Phi, psi and omega in degrees: 000132176262133180241109176255208176135191185294154166272124186274324176197157175234130176244152175221152175220109182256138185298331181239340183260355176097193184230166180185179180235137177240137181250118175289157174289146178289153174060029176252148177291149173231152183233128177246135166233111187289351179076188181109213182261146177232145175264131181300145181249081182227117183298341180272004179277069180213147179267179183298338179271003180085009180275139180292137172256121180264124178246109182262139176226150177274139178236141177283158175279159174205157177218139182218137178199157175277126184241163177275153179220100180272109182288338186275309187250347182239159177239045183298311182297320179297317180294316180296317179297317179297317180292326179296330181265002182271149174272354176262146182261155179253159171271131184237145168230144180235109186260133182255152180298336180276004177097350181282138177232130173249151181217152177191168178254123182187200181210161174297138179232160179079191181290143174244093184236123181267137171270104184295328181288319182265358182050052182213164175205154176272123178257125172236125179241138179221158179199174179275172181072223182229150170278125188243146176282133182269000000 
């Protein structure tokens, strides 16, 4: 049996910008890429004898989910924007309703755009190495 479900909270701890908690919206999809090595997917990666040529590349880890953004009482968007522009990386944890927690060192990547009407934004965090289960 596979048990998925909501992301209950995301925490970050940045060396100069501080720490905080971000709350994802309920019943939204989340995407994990644990990072590490990938084998190239090219049908032409074969030699004249028909032997496979393996081309390995390193890939960064990433996590993405739709989060809430309270403009009145929280400064989530401001914190995410500041971390996205920082040269220092933060420690992140991603907690699941099923009890699973993943962690990694990285930063917000891509556009940081808040939907003011829905009080939400898509958070994508990426980093080097691997995203690891705690």
